[in-house]
C-alpha positions as CSV (number, residue, x, y, z in Angstrom):
1,M,20.6,-58.4,23.0
2,T,22.3,-58.6,19.6
3,S,22.7,-55.3,17.9
4,R,21.3,-54.9,14.4
5,R,22.7,-53.2,11.3
6,F,20.8,-51.2,8.8
7,A,22.1,-49.5,5.6
8,F,20.2,-47.1,3.5
9,V,21.6,-47.6,0.0
10,G,20.2,-46.9,-3.5
11,P,21.9,-46.1,-6.8
12,T,25.4,-45.6,-5.3
13,L,25.7,-49.4,-4.9
14,P,23.6,-51.8,-7.0
15,P,22.1,-54.8,-5.2
16,S,24.4,-57.2,-7.0
17,E,27.5,-55.4,-5.5
18,R,26.3,-55.1,-1.9
19,P,28.3,-57.2,0.5
20,D,26.6,-58.9,3.4
21,H,28.5,-57.8,6.5
22,G,25.3,-58.4,8.5
23,Y,23.4,-55.4,7.1
24,T,19.7,-55.2,6.3
25,Y,19.6,-53.0,3.2
26,L,16.9,-50.4,2.9
27,P,16.0,-47.9,0.2
28,P,17.4,-44.3,0.2
29,V,16.5,-42.6,3.4
30,R,13.9,-40.0,3.7
31,H,12.3,-38.1,6.6
32,G,10.8,-40.4,9.2
33,D,12.7,-43.6,8.2
34,L,14.9,-43.6,11.3
35,Y,11.9,-43.1,13.6
36,A,10.2,-46.0,11.8
37,L,13.1,-48.3,12.4
38,D,12.5,-48.1,16.2
39,A,16.3,-48.7,16.6
40,R,17.7,-49.9,20.0
41,P,20.8,-48.7,21.8
42,G,23.8,-50.4,20.2
43,D,22.2,-50.8,16.8
44,R,24.1,-49.4,13.8
45,I,22.8,-47.4,11.0
46,L,24.7,-46.5,7.9
47,I,23.3,-43.8,5.6
48,V,24.6,-43.8,2.1
49,D,21.8,-42.6,-0.2
50,G,18.9,-40.3,0.6
51,V,16.2,-38.5,-1.2
52,Y,15.8,-34.7,-1.0
53,Q,13.9,-33.4,-4.1
54,H,10.5,-35.0,-4.3
55,F,10.3,-36.1,-0.7
56,A,11.3,-34.5,2.6
57,P,15.0,-35.4,3.3
58,I,16.4,-36.9,6.4
59,R,16.6,-34.2,9.0
60,H,19.4,-33.5,11.4
61,K,17.3,-33.8,14.5
62,E,16.1,-37.2,13.5
63,I,19.7,-38.4,13.4
64,L,20.4,-36.7,16.7
65,A,17.5,-38.4,18.3
66,Q,19.0,-41.8,17.4
67,L,22.4,-40.8,18.7
68,A,20.9,-39.6,22.0
69,R,19.3,-43.0,22.6
70,G,22.7,-44.8,22.0
71,V,22.3,-45.8,18.3
72,H,25.5,-45.6,16.2
73,V,24.9,-43.6,13.1
74,A,27.5,-43.3,10.2
75,G,27.3,-41.7,6.8
76,A,29.3,-42.1,3.6
77,A,29.4,-41.5,-0.1
78,S,26.4,-39.4,-0.8
79,L,23.8,-37.6,1.3
80,G,25.1,-39.7,4.3
81,A,28.5,-38.1,3.9
82,L,27.0,-34.6,3.9
83,R,25.0,-35.3,7.1
84,A,28.0,-36.8,8.8
85,A,30.1,-33.7,8.0
86,E,27.4,-31.5,9.5
87,L,26.9,-33.7,12.6
88,D,30.3,-35.3,13.3
89,G,30.7,-33.0,16.3
90,F,27.6,-34.6,17.8
91,G,28.5,-38.2,17.4
92,M,27.7,-39.1,13.8
93,R,30.7,-40.8,12.1
94,G,31.8,-40.0,8.6
95,I,33.7,-42.4,6.3
96,G,35.5,-42.0,3.0
97,H,36.7,-39.4,0.5
98,V,33.3,-37.7,0.0
99,Y,32.9,-37.2,3.7
100,G,36.4,-35.8,4.0
101,Q,35.7,-33.3,1.1
102,A,32.5,-32.2,2.9
103,R,34.1,-31.9,6.3
104,D,36.9,-29.8,4.9
105,G,34.5,-27.4,3.1
106,R,35.6,-28.5,-0.4
107,L,32.2,-30.0,-1.1
108,V,29.3,-27.8,0.0
109,A,26.3,-28.5,-2.2
110,D,23.9,-31.4,-2.1
111,S,23.9,-31.3,-5.9
112,D,27.6,-32.3,-6.0
113,V,26.6,-35.8,-4.9
114,A,23.2,-36.0,-6.5
115,L,22.2,-38.0,-9.5
116,L,19.0,-38.9,-11.3
117,H,18.0,-42.5,-10.9
118,A,15.2,-45.0,-11.7
119,D,13.8,-47.8,-9.6
120,D,14.3,-51.2,-11.3
121,G,11.8,-54.0,-10.5
122,E,10.1,-54.6,-7.2
123,D,13.2,-54.1,-5.0
124,E,12.9,-50.5,-3.7
125,G,16.6,-50.4,-3.1
126,A,17.5,-51.4,-6.7
127,A,17.7,-47.8,-8.0
128,R,19.7,-47.5,-11.2
129,G,21.8,-44.4,-11.7
130,L,21.0,-42.5,-14.9
131,T,23.5,-39.6,-14.5
132,L,26.9,-39.0,-13.0
133,P,27.5,-37.1,-9.8
134,L,29.8,-34.2,-10.0
135,V,31.9,-35.5,-7.1
136,A,32.7,-38.7,-9.2
137,V,33.9,-36.5,-12.2
138,R,36.0,-34.3,-9.9
139,H,37.6,-37.3,-8.1
140,A,38.4,-39.1,-11.4
141,A,39.9,-36.0,-12.8
142,G,42.0,-35.6,-9.7
143,R,43.3,-39.2,-10.0
144,L,44.3,-38.7,-13.6
145,L,46.0,-35.4,-12.7
146,A,48.0,-37.1,-9.9
147,A,49.0,-40.0,-12.3
148,G,50.2,-37.5,-14.9
149,K,47.6,-38.6,-17.4
150,L,45.9,-35.1,-17.5
151,D,47.5,-31.7,-16.9
152,A,45.9,-29.2,-14.6
153,Q,44.2,-27.3,-17.4
154,A,42.6,-30.4,-18.9
155,A,41.4,-31.7,-15.5
156,A,39.8,-28.3,-14.7
157,E,38.1,-28.2,-18.1
158,A,36.6,-31.6,-17.6
159,E,35.3,-30.6,-14.2
160,R,33.9,-27.3,-15.6
161,A,32.1,-29.2,-18.3
162,A,30.4,-31.5,-15.8
163,A,29.6,-28.6,-13.4
164,A,27.8,-26.7,-16.3
165,L,25.2,-29.5,-16.4
166,H,22.3,-29.9,-13.9
167,F,22.6,-33.2,-12.0
168,T,19.5,-34.5,-13.7
169,E,21.1,-34.0,-17.1
170,R,24.7,-35.0,-16.4
171,S,24.8,-38.4,-18.3
172,A,27.9,-39.6,-20.0
173,R,26.4,-38.8,-23.4
174,A,25.3,-35.3,-22.4
175,L,28.7,-34.7,-20.9
176,L,30.5,-35.7,-24.2
177,H,28.0,-33.6,-26.2
178,R,28.7,-30.5,-24.2
179,A,32.4,-31.0,-23.7
180,G,33.6,-29.0,-26.7
181,D,37.4,-28.5,-26.6
182,A,37.5,-30.6,-23.4
183,R,36.2,-33.7,-25.1
184,G,39.5,-35.5,-24.8
185,A,39.7,-34.8,-21.0
186,V,36.1,-35.8,-20.5
187,E,36.6,-39.1,-22.4
188,A,39.6,-39.9,-20.1
189,V,37.5,-39.1,-17.0
190,L,34.7,-41.3,-18.2
191,A,37.1,-44.1,-18.9
192,E,38.6,-43.8,-15.4
193,I,35.2,-44.0,-13.8
194,A,34.2,-47.0,-16.0
195,E,37.4,-48.9,-15.0
196,H,37.7,-48.1,-11.3
197,G,34.1,-47.1,-10.4
198,D,33.1,-43.8,-9.0
199,V,34.3,-42.5,-5.7
200,K,30.8,-42.8,-4.1
201,K,30.7,-46.5,-4.8
202,Q,34.2,-46.9,-3.3
203,D,33.2,-45.0,-0.2
204,A,30.1,-47.0,0.3
205,L,32.0,-50.3,0.1
206,L,34.6,-48.9,2.6
207,A,31.8,-47.9,5.0
208,L,30.0,-51.3,4.8
209,A,33.3,-53.1,5.5
210,A,34.1,-50.9,8.6
211,E,33.8,-53.0,11.7
212,D,34.4,-50.5,14.5
213,A,31.4,-48.5,15.8
214,P,31.8,-44.8,16.2
215,A,33.0,-43.6,19.6
216,A,30.2,-42.3,21.8
217,V,30.0,-38.5,22.1
218,S,28.3,-36.9,25.1
219,V,25.7,-34.4,23.9
220,P,23.3,-32.5,26.0
221,A,20.3,-34.1,24.3
222,A,17.7,-31.6,25.6
223,S,19.5,-28.7,23.9
224,V,20.0,-30.6,20.7
225,W,16.9,-32.4,19.5
226,H,14.0,-32.0,21.9
227,S,11.7,-29.9,19.7
228,S,8.0,-30.2,18.9
229,Y,8.9,-31.2,15.3
230,G,11.3,-33.9,16.5
231,R,8.9,-35.3,19.0
232,E,6.0,-35.2,16.5
233,G,8.1,-36.9,13.8
234,E,9.2,-39.7,16.2
235,F,5.6,-40.2,17.3
236,D,4.3,-40.3,13.8
237,H,6.7,-43.1,12.7
238,R,7.3,-45.2,15.8
239,P,5.7,-48.6,15.6
240,L,3.1,-49.2,18.3
241,L,4.6,-52.7,18.8
242,P,7.8,-54.1,17.3
243,G,7.3,-54.9,13.7
244,S,3.7,-53.5,13.6
245,R,2.4,-51.5,10.6
246,V,0.3,-49.5,13.1
247,T,2.3,-46.5,14.4
248,A,1.8,-45.0,17.9
249,R,0.3,-41.9,16.3
250,I,-2.3,-43.9,14.3
251,A,-3.2,-45.9,17.4
252,L,-3.9,-42.7,19.2
253,A,-5.8,-41.3,16.3
254,C,-8.0,-44.4,16.3
255,L,-8.9,-43.8,19.9
256,Q,-9.3,-40.0,19.4
257,L,-11.6,-40.4,16.5
258,F,-13.8,-43.4,17.4
259,A,-13.8,-44.0,21.2
260,A,-17.1,-42.5,22.4
261,D,-15.6,-41.5,25.7
262,F,-12.4,-40.1,24.4
263,P,-13.2,-36.5,25.5
264,D,-13.3,-37.7,29.1
265,R,-9.9,-39.4,28.5
266,H,-8.5,-36.3,27.0
267,R,-9.8,-34.2,29.9
268,A,-8.0,-36.5,32.4
269,Y,-4.8,-36.4,30.5
270,A,-4.9,-32.6,30.2
271,L,-5.7,-32.2,33.9
272,R,-2.9,-34.4,35.0
273,L,-0.2,-32.7,32.9
274,A,-1.5,-29.2,33.6
275,A,-1.6,-29.8,37.3
276,T,1.9,-31.1,37.2
277,A,3.1,-28.1,35.3
278,A,1.1,-25.5,37.3
279,G,1.9,-26.8,40.7
280,P,-1.4,-27.7,42.5
281,A,-2.1,-31.1,43.9
282,P,-2.5,-33.8,41.3
283,D,-6.1,-34.2,42.2
284,A,-6.9,-30.5,41.8
285,D,-9.9,-29.5,39.8
286,A,-9.7,-27.6,36.5
287,G,-10.5,-24.3,38.1
288,R,-7.6,-24.5,40.5
289,V,-5.2,-25.6,37.8
290,L,-6.3,-22.7,35.5
291,A,-5.9,-20.2,38.4
292,A,-2.4,-21.6,39.2
293,A,-1.5,-21.2,35.5
294,G,-2.5,-17.5,35.6
295,F,-5.9,-17.7,33.9
296,P,-8.1,-15.0,35.5
297,P,-11.5,-16.2,36.6
298,A,-13.2,-13.7,34.2
299,P,-13.6,-12.8,31.5
300,R,-13.1,-16.1,29.7
301,P,-13.4,-16.9,25.9
302,E,-17.1,-17.7,26.0
303,A,-17.0,-19.2,22.5
304,L,-14.7,-22.0,23.7
305,L,-16.4,-22.8,27.0
306,A,-20.1,-21.7,27.1
307,R,-21.5,-24.3,24.7
308,S,-21.3,-28.0,25.6
309,T,-21.3,-30.8,23.1
310,A,-22.9,-34.2,23.3
311,A,-19.8,-35.6,25.1
312,T,-19.3,-32.7,27.5
313,V,-22.8,-32.0,28.9
314,G,-21.7,-32.8,32.4
315,W,-18.5,-30.8,32.4
316,T,-17.8,-27.5,34.1
317,A,-16.9,-24.4,32.1
318,D,-13.3,-24.7,33.5
319,E,-13.0,-28.3,32.3
320,R,-14.2,-27.4,28.8
321,L,-11.7,-24.5,28.7
322,L,-8.8,-26.6,29.9
323,A,-9.5,-29.6,27.6
324,R,-10.1,-27.4,24.5
325,T,-7.0,-25.2,24.9
326,F,-4.4,-27.6,26.3
327,R,-1.0,-27.7,24.6
328,L,2.4,-29.1,25.4
329,P,5.3,-26.7,25.6
330,P,6.4,-25.0,23.5
331,G,2.8,-24.8,22.5
332,R,2.3,-26.7,19.2
333,L,1.5,-30.2,20.2
334,V,-1.3,-31.7,22.2
335,Y,0.2,-35.3,22.3
336,H,3.6,-36.6,21.6
337,D,3.0,-40.1,23.1
338,L,0.2,-42.5,23.8
339,P,-0.6,-41.8,27.5
340,P,-2.4,-44.2,29.9
341,E,-5.4,-42.0,29.9
342,A,-5.9,-42.5,26.2
343,L,-5.6,-46.3,26.5
344,A,-8.1,-46.4,29.4
345,G,-6.9,-49.8,30.5
346,A,-6.6,-51.3,27.1
347,S,-3.3,-52.9,26.1
348,P,-1.4,-51.8,23.0
349,A,-2.1,-55.2,21.4
350,E,-5.8,-54.6,21.8
351,V,-5.6,-51.1,20.3
352,E,-3.5,-52.6,17.4
353,R,-6.3,-55.1,16.7
354,W,-8.9,-52.3,16.6
355,C,-6.8,-50.2,14.3
356,L,-6.1,-53.1,11.9
357,R,-9.9,-53.9,11.7
358,L,-10.6,-50.2,10.7
359,L,-7.8,-49.8,8.2
360,P,-8.9,-50.0,4.6
361,P,-8.0,-52.8,2.2
362,A,-4.7,-52.3,0.4
363,G,-5.0,-50.2,-2.7
364,R,-8.2,-48.4,-1.7
365,P,-7.8,-44.6,-2.1
366,P,-8.4,-42.5,1.1
367,A,-11.7,-40.8,1.5
368,P,-11.9,-37.2,0.3
369,T,-11.4,-34.6,3.1
370,G,-15.0,-33.4,2.8
371,R,-16.2,-36.9,3.4
372,C,-14.0,-37.2,6.5
373,H,-15.6,-34.1,8.0
374,L,-19.1,-35.3,7.3
375,V,-18.5,-38.7,8.8
376,L,-16.9,-37.2,11.9
377,R,-19.6,-34.6,12.4
378,D,-22.2,-37.3,12.3
379,L,-20.3,-39.7,14.6
380,W,-19.7,-36.9,17.2
381,Q,-23.3,-35.6,16.9
382,A,-22.1,-32.1,16.0
383,R,-25.0,-29.9,15.1
384,S,-23.1,-26.9,13.6
385,D,-19.7,-25.9,12.3
386,H,-18.9,-24.3,15.6
387,E,-19.9,-27.4,17.6
388,Y,-17.8,-29.6,15.2
389,R,-14.8,-27.4,16.0
390,L,-15.4,-27.8,19.7
391,C,-15.6,-31.6,19.3
392,V,-12.3,-31.6,17.5
393,L,-10.6,-29.6,20.3
394,E,-12.0,-31.7,23.1
395,R,-10.7,-34.8,21.5
396,G,-7.2,-33.5,21.5
397,F,-6.7,-32.4,17.9
398,R,-5.1,-29.1,17.0
399,D,-7.8,-28.3,14.4
400,E,-10.3,-29.8,11.9
401,Q,-7.6,-30.3,9.3
402,E,-5.5,-32.5,11.6
403,A,-8.6,-34.6,12.5
404,A,-9.6,-35.1,8.8
405,R,-6.0,-35.9,7.8
406,L,-5.8,-38.7,10.4
407,A,-9.3,-39.9,9.6
408,R,-8.3,-40.5,6.0
409,V,-6.1,-43.3,7.2
410,F,-9.1,-45.4,8.2
411,D,-12.0,-47.1,6.3
412,L,-14.6,-44.4,7.0
413,E,-17.3,-46.3,5.1
414,L,-16.9,-49.2,7.5
415,V,-16.9,-46.8,10.4
416,D,-20.1,-45.2,9.2
417,R,-21.8,-48.6,8.8
418,L,-20.7,-49.8,12.2
419,A,-21.9,-46.5,13.8
420,R,-25.3,-46.8,12.1
421,T,-25.7,-50.4,13.1
422,A,-24.9,-49.5,16.7
423,A,-27.4,-46.7,16.6
């Protein structure tokens, strides 16, 4: 299978200056983007630009997850260079001057490579830089010093003038306005950048032209990236089917929320995994599983098991306790995949069709959280706040907030109409 190439690039390299080299260009990377790619072993990902102020930035464990599955990941020029310097011992490859500065400890702050930018047109990757990154000023001053066009004092003054401005304010005009006695040095630095381009652009072009993939590095994956947050992030963003806009997490949510028998599916899932972990035979009942796990037969938390809901009338007290309290180690998640019990014989393609039917039209705002709770309570026949909470738990949600957050993805007015028609 042919490997694919993806490059996350924004203002560092405008679209008109991006070479082909077989890359699919994507906007600056943010948390979840690597999971959403569903990259295959042998694929190559280059991270140049990334966001970190108004959105969650790309996290180290997300990169490590790709490396662990055999994806080649490299970074250069901007946020990618910083991440590569932090992860080069784990297999991420760094390219260029900015990476070298970060690796050697001479560049330590995200703000050194940051700049303010605006998105131009409909192309999400066509971000236009509005300010100058400090690393570009520093590099240009160093070039002028090496060429004998600035002395050490003038180069240092130009860098200090740039460092005194926040990255969101460091435009060429603002830099000249604040330069004071260093104006001549600042003018020389700006002219150098205008003539030769800033170092971030040079590094990005170098990385895109690099043909050799990074050498594989053996990393004990379980000790590096298997955490509840990493698993949840991958599950949230992994497409259910290649190219699908329905993620595995949304597919599970569709079943959790709207399948009438999902509590039975969740009970079967919890019983299988709990029996596997606790040690009794796979066909052991909930009471034996709980006993093997160290739960005393009494007293039990009556509020969680005494009352049945419309979906659990025929369950034993042990089954209600197991289903409503089940968690995966280390204790935060209930699901990090779409198990066979949840599918109940349906194919992923069938579940995708159901999800697509229940997704709202493009542009429609999501339902308010309060409306989500009302629709779910009615759908699940919960007669009180306490019973509603029990319904939430026996469908595999952590709490009411998680259930409502996932319900907001769907067209709840359509769901409500379908439910009333069926009734």
